[in-house]
C-alpha positions as a Markdown table, in Angstrom:
| # | Residue | x | y | z |
|---|---|---|---|---|
| 1 | Met | 71.9 | 108.1 | 51.1 |
| 2 | Thr | 74.0 | 106.4 | 53.6 |
| 3 | Ile | 75.9 | 107.8 | 56.8 |
| 4 | Gly | 78.9 | 105.3 | 57.4 |
| 5 | Ser | 79.9 | 106.5 | 60.4 |
| 6 | Ala | 77.2 | 108.3 | 62.5 |
| 7 | Lys | 77.7 | 111.4 | 64.7 |
| 8 | Glu | 76.0 | 113.6 | 67.2 |
| 9 | Ser | 75.9 | 116.2 | 64.3 |
| 10 | Asp | 74.0 | 114.1 | 62.3 |
| 11 | Ser | 71.1 | 114.1 | 64.5 |
| 12 | Gly | 68.1 | 116.0 | 63.1 |
| 13 | Gly | 65.2 | 115.1 | 61.0 |
| 14 | Tyr | 65.5 | 114.0 | 57.4 |
| 15 | Ser | 62.6 | 113.7 | 54.3 |
| 16 | Cys | 63.2 | 113.2 | 50.8 |
| 17 | Arg | 61.3 | 113.5 | 47.6 |
| 18 | Gly | 62.0 | 112.4 | 43.9 |
| 19 | Thr | 62.4 | 114.4 | 40.8 |
| 20 | Ser | 61.4 | 113.3 | 37.3 |
| 21 | Gly | 60.9 | 114.7 | 33.6 |
| 22 | Asp | 57.6 | 115.4 | 34.8 |
| 23 | Gly | 58.4 | 117.3 | 38.2 |
| 24 | Ser | 59.0 | 116.5 | 41.7 |
| 25 | Thr | 57.3 | 114.5 | 44.3 |
| 26 | Ala | 56.0 | 115.8 | 47.5 |
| 27 | Trp | 58.1 | 115.8 | 50.5 |
| 28 | Ser | 57.8 | 112.6 | 52.4 |
| 29 | Asp | 57.2 | 112.8 | 56.0 |
| 30 | Val | 60.0 | 113.8 | 58.4 |
| 31 | Val | 62.2 | 110.8 | 59.9 |
| 32 | Val | 64.0 | 112.1 | 62.9 |
| 33 | Leu | 67.5 | 110.5 | 63.4 |
| 34 | Thr | 68.6 | 110.8 | 67.0 |
| 35 | Val | 72.2 | 109.9 | 67.2 |
| 36 | Tyr | 73.9 | 109.1 | 71.0 |
| 37 | Gln | 77.1 | 107.6 | 71.7 |
| 38 | Leu | 79.1 | 106.9 | 74.9 |
| 39 | Ser | 81.9 | 108.7 | 75.9 |
| 40 | Val | 84.1 | 107.6 | 79.5 |
| 41 | Ser | 86.1 | 109.1 | 81.6 |
| 42 | Pro | 89.1 | 108.7 | 82.1 |
| 43 | Ser | 89.9 | 106.5 | 79.3 |
| 44 | Trp | 93.1 | 105.5 | 80.9 |
| 45 | Leu | 93.0 | 105.1 | 84.6 |
| 46 | Ser | 94.8 | 103.9 | 87.5 |
| 47 | Pro | 93.2 | 100.6 | 89.3 |
| 48 | Gly | 90.5 | 101.4 | 91.9 |
| 49 | Ala | 89.8 | 104.8 | 90.4 |
| 50 | Ser | 86.1 | 105.8 | 89.3 |
| 51 | Val | 84.9 | 106.1 | 85.6 |
| 52 | Thr | 81.8 | 108.2 | 84.6 |
| 53 | Leu | 80.1 | 106.9 | 81.8 |
| 54 | Ser | 77.9 | 109.4 | 79.5 |
| 55 | Cys | 75.5 | 108.9 | 77.1 |
| 56 | Glu | 75.9 | 111.6 | 75.0 |
| 57 | Val | 72.3 | 112.6 | 73.1 |
| 58 | Glu | 71.6 | 116.1 | 71.1 |
| 59 | His | 68.2 | 117.0 | 72.2 |
| 60 | Pro | 67.1 | 114.0 | 73.5 |
| 61 | Pro | 62.7 | 113.5 | 73.3 |
| 62 | Ala | 61.4 | 114.3 | 76.7 |
| 63 | Gly | 61.1 | 111.3 | 79.5 |
| 64 | Thr | 63.9 | 109.3 | 77.5 |
| 65 | Arg | 65.9 | 107.0 | 79.7 |
| 66 | Phe | 69.3 | 105.4 | 79.9 |
| 67 | Phe | 70.4 | 101.9 | 79.9 |
| 68 | Trp | 73.9 | 101.0 | 80.7 |
| 69 | Tyr | 75.4 | 97.6 | 79.7 |
| 70 | Lys | 78.9 | 95.8 | 80.4 |
| 71 | Ala | 80.1 | 94.2 | 77.3 |
| 72 | Val | 81.1 | 90.5 | 77.9 |
| 73 | Pro | 83.7 | 88.7 | 75.2 |
| 74 | Asp | 82.2 | 86.1 | 72.9 |
| 75 | Pro | 84.8 | 84.0 | 71.4 |
| 76 | Ser | 82.1 | 82.3 | 68.7 |
| 77 | Ser | 81.7 | 85.7 | 67.7 |
| 78 | Arg | 82.8 | 89.3 | 66.7 |
| 79 | Phe | 80.6 | 91.1 | 68.5 |
| 80 | Tyr | 79.6 | 90.8 | 72.3 |
| 81 | Ser | 77.0 | 90.2 | 74.5 |
| 82 | Tyr | 76.0 | 92.6 | 77.0 |
| 83 | Glu | 75.0 | 92.4 | 80.9 |
| 84 | Leu | 73.0 | 95.2 | 82.7 |
| 85 | Leu | 74.7 | 97.2 | 84.9 |
| 86 | Pro | 73.3 | 97.5 | 88.5 |
| 87 | Gly | 70.7 | 99.8 | 89.0 |
| 88 | Ser | 70.0 | 100.0 | 85.4 |
| 89 | Ser | 67.1 | 97.4 | 84.8 |
| 90 | Asp | 64.2 | 100.3 | 84.3 |
| 91 | Gly | 66.9 | 102.8 | 83.1 |
| 92 | Thr | 68.3 | 106.1 | 84.7 |
| 93 | Glu | 67.1 | 109.3 | 84.3 |
| 94 | Glu | 70.4 | 110.9 | 84.2 |
| 95 | Asn | 72.3 | 110.3 | 81.1 |
| 96 | Phe | 75.7 | 109.3 | 83.1 |
| 97 | Tyr | 76.6 | 106.6 | 85.0 |
| 98 | Ile | 79.4 | 106.0 | 87.4 |
| 99 | Val | 81.4 | 102.8 | 87.9 |
| 100 | His | 83.3 | 102.8 | 91.2 |
| 101 | Gly | 86.4 | 100.9 | 91.7 |
| 102 | Leu | 87.4 | 99.8 | 88.5 |
| 103 | Thr | 90.4 | 97.4 | 88.2 |
| 104 | Ser | 90.5 | 96.1 | 85.0 |
| 105 | Thr | 90.3 | 96.9 | 81.2 |
| 106 | Ala | 86.1 | 97.0 | 80.0 |
| 107 | Gly | 83.8 | 97.8 | 77.5 |
| 108 | Tyr | 80.7 | 99.8 | 78.1 |
| 109 | Val | 77.2 | 100.5 | 75.9 |
| 110 | Cys | 74.7 | 103.0 | 76.6 |
| 111 | Glu | 71.2 | 103.0 | 75.1 |
| 112 | Ala | 68.7 | 105.6 | 75.0 |
| 113 | Gly | 64.6 | 104.9 | 74.7 |
| 114 | Asn | 63.5 | 101.2 | 74.8 |
| 115 | Gly | 67.2 | 99.6 | 76.5 |
| 116 | Lys | 67.7 | 96.9 | 73.6 |
| 117 | Pro | 71.4 | 96.9 | 73.2 |
| 118 | Lys | 72.5 | 96.2 | 69.6 |
| 119 | Tyr | 75.2 | 94.9 | 68.1 |
| 120 | Arg | 77.8 | 97.2 | 68.1 |
| 121 | Asp | 81.1 | 97.8 | 69.6 |
| 122 | Pro | 81.4 | 99.0 | 73.1 |
| 123 | Ser | 83.4 | 102.2 | 74.4 |
| 124 | Phe | 86.5 | 101.0 | 76.2 |
| 125 | Val | 88.2 | 102.4 | 79.6 |
| 126 | Trp | 91.7 | 100.9 | 79.6 |
| 127 | Ser | 93.0 | 99.9 | 82.6 |
| 128 | Ala | 96.7 | 100.6 | 83.7 |
| 129 | Asp | 96.8 | 97.8 | 86.1 |
| 130 | Pro | 100.0 | 95.7 | 85.5 |
| 131 | Arg | 98.8 | 92.6 | 87.1 |
| 132 | Pro | 95.3 | 91.9 | 85.9 |
| 133 | Ala | 93.8 | 88.1 | 86.2 |
| 134 | Ala | 94.5 | 88.0 | 82.3 |
| 135 | Ser | 97.5 | 89.9 | 80.9 |
| 136 | Leu | 99.0 | 90.9 | 77.4 |
| 137 | Ser | 102.9 | 90.8 | 77.0 |
| 138 | Val | 104.4 | 92.2 | 74.0 |
| 139 | Asn | 107.8 | 91.3 | 72.4 |
| 140 | Pro | 109.9 | 93.5 | 71.4 |
| 141 | Asp | 109.1 | 94.6 | 75.3 |
| 142 | Arg | 109.0 | 98.3 | 74.0 |
| 143 | Val | 105.9 | 101.1 | 73.0 |
| 144 | Gln | 107.8 | 102.2 | 70.0 |
| 145 | His | 108.6 | 100.1 | 66.8 |
| 146 | Phe | 109.4 | 100.6 | 63.4 |
| 147 | Arg | 107.2 | 100.2 | 60.6 |
| 148 | Ser | 107.8 | 96.4 | 59.0 |
| 149 | Asp | 108.5 | 95.3 | 62.3 |
| 150 | Ser | 107.3 | 92.0 | 63.4 |
| 151 | Val | 105.7 | 92.2 | 66.7 |
| 152 | Ser | 104.1 | 89.4 | 69.0 |
| 153 | Leu | 101.4 | 89.7 | 71.3 |
| 154 | Ser | 101.1 | 86.8 | 73.8 |
| 155 | Cys | 97.7 | 86.4 | 76.2 |
| 156 | Glu | 98.0 | 84.9 | 79.6 |
| 157 | Gly | 96.0 | 83.9 | 82.3 |
| 158 | Asn | 93.5 | 81.1 | 83.3 |
| 159 | Ser | 91.6 | 80.3 | 79.9 |
| 160 | Ala | 92.0 | 77.7 | 77.1 |
| 161 | Glu | 90.8 | 80.3 | 74.3 |
| 162 | Trp | 92.2 | 83.8 | 73.7 |
| 163 | Arg | 91.3 | 86.4 | 71.1 |
| 164 | Ala | 93.6 | 89.4 | 70.3 |
| 165 | Arg | 92.1 | 92.7 | 69.5 |
| 166 | Arg | 92.9 | 96.3 | 68.2 |
| 167 | Phe | 91.3 | 99.9 | 68.4 |
| 168 | Thr | 92.5 | 103.1 | 66.7 |
| 169 | Glu | 90.7 | 106.3 | 66.7 |
| 170 | Arg | 91.4 | 106.6 | 62.8 |
| 171 | Glu | 89.5 | 103.1 | 62.3 |
| 172 | Gly | 87.1 | 103.7 | 65.0 |
| 173 | Leu | 86.3 | 100.1 | 65.1 |
| 174 | Pro | 87.9 | 98.1 | 68.1 |
| 175 | Ser | 86.0 | 94.7 | 66.9 |
| 176 | Phe | 89.0 | 93.8 | 64.1 |
| 177 | Thr | 90.4 | 90.7 | 66.0 |
| 178 | Cys | 93.9 | 89.2 | 65.1 |
| 179 | Ser | 92.7 | 87.2 | 62.4 |
| 180 | Tyr | 92.1 | 90.4 | 60.4 |
| 181 | Trp | 95.4 | 91.7 | 60.6 |
| 182 | Gly | 97.6 | 88.8 | 61.8 |
| 183 | Thr | 98.1 | 85.5 | 62.9 |
| 184 | Met | 96.8 | 83.6 | 66.2 |
| 185 | Thr | 98.5 | 80.5 | 67.1 |
| 186 | Gly | 97.4 | 79.3 | 70.5 |
| 187 | Ser | 97.5 | 82.2 | 72.8 |
| 188 | Thr | 99.9 | 84.2 | 70.7 |
| 189 | Cys | 99.3 | 86.6 | 67.8 |
| 190 | Thr | 102.0 | 87.4 | 65.5 |
| 191 | Phe | 101.7 | 90.6 | 62.6 |
| 192 | Lys | 103.7 | 92.8 | 61.1 |
| 193 | Ile | 103.6 | 96.5 | 61.4 |
| 194 | Ile | 102.1 | 98.1 | 58.1 |
| 195 | Leu | 100.1 | 101.1 | 59.4 |
| 196 | Ser | 101.9 | 104.3 | 60.9 |
| 197 | Asp | 99.1 | 105.2 | 63.3 |
| 198 | Ser | 99.3 | 104.3 | 67.1 |
| 199 | Arg | 96.9 | 101.3 | 68.1 |
| 200 | Val | 96.0 | 100.0 | 71.6 |
| 201 | Tyr | 96.1 | 96.2 | 71.8 |
| 202 | Trp | 94.1 | 93.7 | 74.4 |
| 203 | Cys | 93.1 | 90.2 | 74.7 |
| 204 | Glu | 90.1 | 88.9 | 75.7 |
| 205 | Ser | 89.8 | 85.0 | 77.3 |
| 206 | Gly | 87.0 | 82.6 | 76.6 |
| 207 | Ser | 85.7 | 83.3 | 80.2 |
| 208 | Gly | 84.9 | 86.8 | 79.4 |
| 209 | Glu | 87.7 | 88.5 | 80.8 |
| 210 | Phe | 90.0 | 91.6 | 79.5 |
| 211 | Ser | 93.7 | 91.8 | 79.5 |
| 212 | Asn | 95.7 | 94.9 | 80.6 |
| 213 | Ala | 95.6 | 97.4 | 77.3 |
| 214 | Val | 98.8 | 98.4 | 75.7 |
| 215 | Asn | 99.7 | 101.4 | 73.4 |
| 216 | Ile | 101.9 | 100.8 | 70.8 |
| 217 | Thr | 103.6 | 103.5 | 68.5 |
| 218 | Val | 105.0 | 103.2 | 65.1 |
| 219 | Gln | 108.0 | 105.1 | 63.7 |
| 220 | Asp | 106.9 | 105.6 | 59.9 |
| 221 | Ser | 109.4 | 108.4 | 58.8 |
| 222 | Phe | 111.9 | 107.5 | 56.2 |
| 223 | Leu | 114.4 | 110.1 | 57.6 |
| 224 | Asn | 114.3 | 109.3 | 61.0 |
| 225 | Asn | 116.2 | 106.6 | 62.2 |
| 226 | Thr | 115.4 | 106.6 | 66.1 |
| 227 | Ile | 113.1 | 105.2 | 68.6 |
| 228 | Leu | 113.0 | 105.5 | 72.2 |
| 229 | Val | 113.4 | 102.0 | 74.1 |
| 230 | Ser | 110.7 | 102.2 | 76.9 |
| 231 | Pro | 108.7 | 100.1 | 79.0 |
| 232 | Val | 105.4 | 99.0 | 77.7 |
| 233 | His | 103.4 | 98.3 | 81.2 |
| 234 | Pro | 103.3 | 100.7 | 84.1 |
| 235 | Val | 106.6 | 100.8 | 86.2 |
| 236 | Thr | 105.8 | 100.1 | 90.3 |
| 237 | Glu | 107.2 | 103.3 | 92.5 |
| 238 | Gly | 110.6 | 102.2 | 93.6 |
| 239 | Asp | 111.9 | 99.8 | 90.9 |
| 240 | Pro | 114.6 | 100.8 | 88.3 |
| 241 | Val | 114.1 | 102.0 | 85.0 |
| 242 | Thr | 116.5 | 102.1 | 81.8 |
| 243 | Leu | 115.6 | 104.4 | 78.9 |
| 244 | Ser | 117.6 | 103.8 | 75.4 |
| 245 | Cys | 117.7 | 104.9 | 72.2 |
| 246 | Arg | 117.8 | 102.5 | 69.2 |
| 247 | Asp | 118.0 | 102.5 | 65.2 |
| 248 | Lys | 116.4 | 100.4 | 62.7 |
| 249 | Lys | 118.9 | 97.6 | 63.1 |
| 250 | Gln | 118.3 | 97.7 | 67.1 |
| 251 | Asn | 121.6 | 99.1 | 68.0 |
| 252 | Leu | 122.0 | 100.8 | 71.1 |
| 253 | Leu | 122.8 | 104.3 | 70.3 |
| 254 | Ser | 125.6 | 106.9 | 72.4 |
| 255 | Asn | 125.8 | 110.5 | 72.9 |
| 256 | Val | 121.9 | 110.8 | 73.0 |
| 257 | Phe | 120.0 | 113.6 | 74.7 |
| 258 | Phe | 116.8 | 112.8 | 76.9 |
| 259 | Tyr | 113.6 | 114.9 | 77.2 |
| 260 | His | 110.9 | 114.7 | 79.8 |
| 261 | Asn | 107.8 | 116.2 | 79.2 |
| 262 | Asn | 109.6 | 118.2 | 76.3 |
| 263 | Lys | 112.3 | 119.9 | 78.7 |
| 264 | Pro | 115.6 | 118.4 | 78.4 |
| 265 | Ile | 117.2 | 116.2 | 81.4 |
| 266 | Asn | 120.1 | 118.1 | 82.6 |
| 267 | Asn | 122.9 | 115.9 | 82.9 |
| 268 | Gly | 124.0 | 116.0 | 79.3 |
| 269 | Ser | 124.4 | 113.1 | 76.4 |
| 270 | Arg | 124.7 | 109.2 | 77.6 |
| 271 | Glu | 124.2 | 106.2 | 76.8 |
| 272 | Glu | 121.5 | 105.1 | 78.4 |
| 273 | Leu | 119.2 | 106.7 | 80.9 |
| 274 | Asn | 119.2 | 105.3 | 84.4 |
| 275 | Ile | 116.7 | 105.9 | 86.6 |
| 276 | Ser | 117.2 | 103.7 | 90.4 |
| 277 | Ala | 114.2 | 104.0 | 91.7 |
| 278 | Val | 111.4 | 105.7 | 89.7 |
| 279 | Ser | 108.9 | 107.9 | 91.6 |
| 280 | Lys | 105.9 | 109.3 | 90.4 |
| 281 | Ser | 107.3 | 112.7 | 89.7 |
| 282 | Asp | 109.1 | 110.7 | 87.2 |
| 283 | Glu | 105.7 | 109.7 | 85.2 |
| 284 | Gly | 105.4 | 111.7 | 81.9 |
| 285 | Phe | 106.3 | 111.8 | 78.2 |
| 286 | Tyr | 109.8 | 110.9 | 77.2 |
| 287 | Lys | 112.0 | 111.0 | 74.1 |
| 288 | Cys | 115.3 | 111.0 | 73.0 |
| 289 | Gln | 117.6 | 112.8 | 70.6 |
| 290 | His | 120.3 | 111.5 | 68.3 |
| 291 | Ser | 122.6 | 113.7 | 66.1 |
| 292 | Arg | 119.5 | 115.7 | 64.6 |
| 293 | Glu | 117.2 | 112.9 | 64.9 |
| 294 | Glu | 114.4 | 112.5 | 67.6 |
| 295 | Ser | 112.2 | 110.1 | 68.4 |
| 296 | Leu | 108.6 | 110.0 | 69.2 |
| 297 | Gln | 107.6 | 110.6 | 72.3 |
| 298 | Ser | 106.1 | 107.7 | 74.6 |
| 299 | Trp | 103.9 | 108.0 | 78.0 |
| 300 | Met | 105.7 | 106.0 | 80.8 |
| 301 | Ser | 103.1 | 105.6 | 83.8 |
| 302 | Val | 104.7 | 105.0 | 87.3 |
| 303 | Arg | 101.9 | 102.8 | 89.7 |
| 304 | Val | 102.1 | 104.0 | 93.3 |
| 305 | Thr | 102.3 | 101.0 | 95.7 |
| 306 | Val | 99.2 | 101.4 | 98.5 |
| 307 | Pro | 100.1 | 99.2 | 101.7 |
| 308 | Ser | 98.0 | 96.6 | 102.9 |
| 309 | Pro | 95.9 | 97.1 | 106.2 |
| 310 | Ala | 98.1 | 94.7 | 107.5 |
| 311 | Ser | 101.3 | 95.8 | 106.4 |
| 312 | Ser | 100.2 | 99.5 | 107.6 |
| 313 | Ser | 99.3 | 98.5 | 110.9 |
| 314 | Phe | 102.6 | 96.7 | 111.7 |
| 315 | Pro | 104.8 | 99.4 | 112.6 |
| 316 | Val | 101.8 | 100.6 | 115.4 |
| 317 | Met | 101.8 | 97.4 | 116.4 |
| 318 | Leu | 105.4 | 97.6 | 117.2 |
| 319 | Ile | 104.6 | 100.0 | 119.7 |
| 320 | Val | 101.5 | 99.4 | 121.2 |
| 321 | Gly | 102.1 | 95.6 | 121.4 |
| 322 | Pro | 104.8 | 95.5 | 123.9 |
| 323 | Val | 102.8 | 98.5 | 126.2 |
| 324 | Val | 100.0 | 96.4 | 126.3 |
| 325 | Gly | 101.8 | 92.9 | 126.8 |
| 326 | Val | 103.6 | 94.7 | 129.9 |
| 327 | Val | 100.3 | 96.0 | 131.6 |
| 328 | Leu | 98.9 | 92.7 | 131.0 |
| 329 | Phe | 101.9 | 90.9 | 132.9 |
| 330 | Ile | 101.4 | 93.5 | 135.8 |
| 331 | Leu | 97.8 | 93.2 | 135.9 |
| 332 | Ile | 98.5 | 89.2 | 136.1 |
| 333 | Ile | 101.2 | 89.6 | 139.0 |
| 334 | Leu | 98.9 | 91.6 | 141.1 |
| 335 | Leu | 96.0 | 89.1 | 140.5 |
| 336 | Leu | 98.0 | 86.1 | 141.5 |
| 337 | Ser | 99.3 | 87.8 | 144.6 |
| 338 | Trp | 95.7 | 88.8 | 146.1 |
| 339 | Trp | 94.6 | 85.4 | 145.2 |
| 340 | Arg | 97.4 | 83.6 | 147.3 |
| 341 | Tyr | 96.9 | 86.0 | 150.0 |
| 342 | Ser | 93.0 | 84.9 | 150.0 |
| 343 | Gln | 93.5 | 81.3 | 149.5 |
| 344 | Ser | 96.3 | 81.3 | 152.5 |
| 345 | Arg | 94.0 | 82.7 | 154.7 |
| 346 | Asn | 90.8 | 81.1 | 153.9 |
| 347 | Ser | 92.3 | 77.7 | 154.0 |
| 348 | Trp | 94.8 | 77.6 | 156.9 |
| 349 | Cys | 93.0 | 75.0 | 158.9 |
| 350 | Ile | 96.0 | 73.8 | 160.9 |
| 351 | Arg | 94.9 | 71.8 | 164.3 |
| 352 | Ser | 96.6 | 70.6 | 166.7 |
| 353 | Glu | 97.6 | 67.1 | 167.4 |
| 354 | Gly | 95.4 | 66.4 | 170.5 |
| 355 | Ser | 94.8 | 67.7 | 174.0 |
| 356 | Ser | 96.7 | 65.2 | 175.8 |
| 357 | Gln | 100.1 | 66.6 | 174.4 |
| 358 | Ser | 102.3 | 68.6 | 176.7 |
| 359 | Ser | 102.4 | 72.1 | 176.3 |
| 360 | Ser | 106.0 | 72.0 | 175.3 |
| 361 | Thr | 104.9 | 70.1 | 172.3 |
| 362 | Asn | 102.2 | 71.9 | 171.6 |
| 363 | Gln | 104.1 | 75.0 | 171.6 |
| 364 | Gly | 107.0 | 73.8 | 169.6 |
| 365 | Leu | 104.1 | 72.6 | 167.1 |
| 366 | Asn | 102.7 | 75.9 | 167.1 |
| 367 | Gln | 105.9 | 77.4 | 166.2 |
| 368 | Arg | 106.6 | 74.8 | 163.5 |
| 369 | Glu | 102.9 | 75.6 | 162.0 |
| 370 | Ser | 103.6 | 79.5 | 162.2 |
| 371 | Gln | 107.0 | 78.8 | 160.0 |
| 372 | Val | 105.0 | 77.1 | 157.7 |
| 373 | Tyr | 102.2 | 79.8 | 157.5 |
| 374 | Asn | 104.6 | 82.6 | 157.4 |
| 375 | Ser | 106.6 | 80.8 | 154.6 |
| 376 | Leu | 103.2 | 80.1 | 152.4 |
| 377 | Leu | 101.8 | 83.5 | 153.0 |
| 378 | His | 105.3 | 84.8 | 151.3 |
| 379 | Gly | 104.8 | 83.5 | 148.1 |
| 380 | Asp | 104.9 | 79.6 | 148.4 |
| 381 | Thr | 101.7 | 78.9 | 148.4 |
| 382 | Ser | 100.9 | 78.7 | 144.8 |
| 383 | Glu | 100.4 | 75.2 | 144.5 |
| 384 | Tyr | 98.9 | 74.3 | 147.6 |
| 385 | Glu | 95.1 | 74.2 | 147.6 |
| 386 | Thr | 94.1 | 72.9 | 151.4 |
| 387 | Ile | 96.4 | 72.4 | 154.3 |
| 388 | Gln | 95.2 | 69.5 | 156.4 |
| 389 | Pro | 96.4 | 68.5 | 160.1 |
| 390 | Ala | 97.2 | 64.3 | 160.8 |
| 391 | Ser | 94.4 | 62.5 | 161.4 |
| 392 | Asn | 93.7 | 62.2 | 165.3 |
| 393 | Asn | 93.0 | 58.5 | 165.3 |
| 394 | Arg | 96.7 | 58.1 | 163.6 |
| 395 | Arg | 99.3 | 58.9 | 166.3 |
| 396 | Pro | 102.9 | 58.8 | 165.3 |
| 397 | Gly | 104.9 | 56.4 | 166.8 |
| 398 | Asn | 107.7 | 59.2 | 167.1 |
| 399 | Pro | 107.0 | 62.7 | 168.7 |
| 400 | Glu | 110.1 | 63.5 | 165.9 |
| 401 | Asp | 107.5 | 62.4 | 163.5 |
| 402 | Asp | 105.0 | 65.4 | 164.1 |
| 403 | His | 103.6 | 66.5 | 160.8 |
| 404 | Val | 101.6 | 68.3 | 158.8 |
| 405 | Tyr | 99.4 | 66.7 | 155.6 |
| 406 | Ile | 99.2 | 69.3 | 152.5 |
| 407 | Asn | 96.5 | 68.4 | 149.5 |
| 408 | Met | 98.9 | 69.8 | 146.6 |
| 409 | Asn | 97.0 | 69.4 | 143.1 |
| 410 | Asn | 95.0 | 66.4 | 144.7 |
| 411 | Arg | 97.6 | 64.7 | 146.2 |
| 412 | Lys | 99.1 | 64.8 | 149.8 |
| 413 | His | 102.7 | 65.5 | 150.8 |
| 414 | Arg | 103.9 | 66.0 | 154.3 |
| 415 | Ile | 105.6 | 69.0 | 155.3 |
| 416 | His | 107.9 | 68.1 | 158.8 |
């Protein structure tokens, strides 16, 4: 007895017995088969979202512990190697694990019991990040294709070794690489669509990175000659977007009706649907109808840009910055004024030239000193440190040469 693809419903006790012409043997001992699988929610996520991993086990034995692993691509093998997730070295009692802030496509595996990961394919979380460290582009650049179309997948990023993979619910085995269904030349996988079901494609690098994932839908109806041309990758809010309808010969069709989430867009028929600045409300399923032929529907994802802390604080700084500047300027002016006043009072040390001078000469000098003092007191002292009288042992030859020496920035100048 072989179970090709075990499900939770296959869990239970199994025994066997044999029969022959002489009768039947006794039943063997019962072997308990426990089937568990990992589910991820959400499976398609926005960058930075949290993802819940659930290890689904039907009637787990008491004391069962759960171990959580992240898949790491191994270019030398079709299998993956596994890295324990933080806090999982001894297993967890809960059968769920939350990954916070996930920004890229990733694969995960859970193990119940002894924590020994087996060689099997992980469950994937598909990231909608349009600018991951490793990226996948599609040519022709559209979601929908006709059966027998030739498609190229190009892996881009900082790696010397790439492989392309695909996944489909019907296959249930995402381990099939490009060498099974196409030709891998360098970093490009080229293949012809021969099956009608939709698939998810991504790239894996030799350094262990996953690219973004793309979903390709196949129009396989012989009676339907129409596909919707829509962007493969998420579009950024505010960008222009153009949707169109084409036939098998890639002719652009006119008189087309477009639908958003199965509701007609009320602008009548047209050749293309142009959205000048896409918004989050434009996200959803789109399809087109030409004559009596209707395309499949495809999801268009809209990525909302989150301003960085620097850019979001810029308008605030435009207001706060000048106010703070004015306050600081006023404080500096007040401090300088106080400093000038205190310096002028503390450093005014002018003395008369000598007692032998006449009272009229002293009065003239005192008047001149008073004028200088008043001038300095009212704002002319910014570059003056000390004011000294002329030396008593150096008498001027001419009374008109009476002067005061001023030490300005450690240099002496005369004020007549």
